N, C-alpha and C positions, 0 to 999 in steps of 0.2 A: 504494500500500500504506500502511496506517496503522501506527502504532507497535506496536500489539498483535500484528499479524501478523509484523512483523519480529522482535519479541522472541520470539514462539513458534518461529519458524524458528531463531533463534539458540540457544534453549534446546535444541532437538533436535540441532543441530550440536555443541554443547558436550557433550551427553549421549553422543553417538556417540564423540567424541574421548576422553572420560573412560573409556568402556567399553573402547575399544581400548587405552588406556594401562594400565588395570587388567588386562586380559586378557594383554597381552604380558608385563608384569612378574610376573603370577601364574604364567605358564607357566615363566618363567626361575626363579622361586623353587621351583616344583615340581621342575624338573630338578635343581636344586642339592640339594634334600632327598633325592631318589632317589639321586643320586650319593654323598651322605654315607652313606646306609644301605648301599649296595653296598660302600663302602670299609670300613665298620664290620663288616659281615658277613664280608668276605674277610680282614680282619686278625685276627679272633678265631680262636683255635686250638681244635682238637678238634671242629670242627663238620662234619667230613667234607669240607672244601675242600682244595685243593691246597697249602695253606700249612703242612701238617705237615712236620716235618723229614725223616721217612722218604720221603714222597712227593717232596719236592724233591730228595733225594739220588738217588732212583730216576730221576727225570727227567734229572738231570745225567749219570748213568751212561749212560742211553739215548742222550743227545745225543753223548757221547764215543764210544760205539760206532758211531753213524752216521757221525761224522767219520772214524774209523779205516777203516770200510768204503769210504767215498767216496774216501779217499786211496789205498787199495789198488786200487780200480777204475781210478783215474786212472793209477797206475803201470803197470798191465797194459796200458792203452791206449797209453801212451807206448812200452812195450816192443814192442808189435805194430807201431806206427808206425815205430820205428827199424829193425826187422827187414825190413819190407816196403818 
């Protein structure tokens, strides 16, 4: 092989490595930009998301109700087990 063929192959290898490098870090950059936009959208109030105070309070009350129901069900099961 002469020097020009070696240089030609080396240029293609370097080009492929550079494209892989740019592609990988471009993907990571795009994912960070998308995540920032999601956080910015979810943190803004009044846009219909779950971050309004009333919706958060409703979710909290629903969760408390579920916990109370679950504990009552467990108590009934314990009573049945103790009787039988």
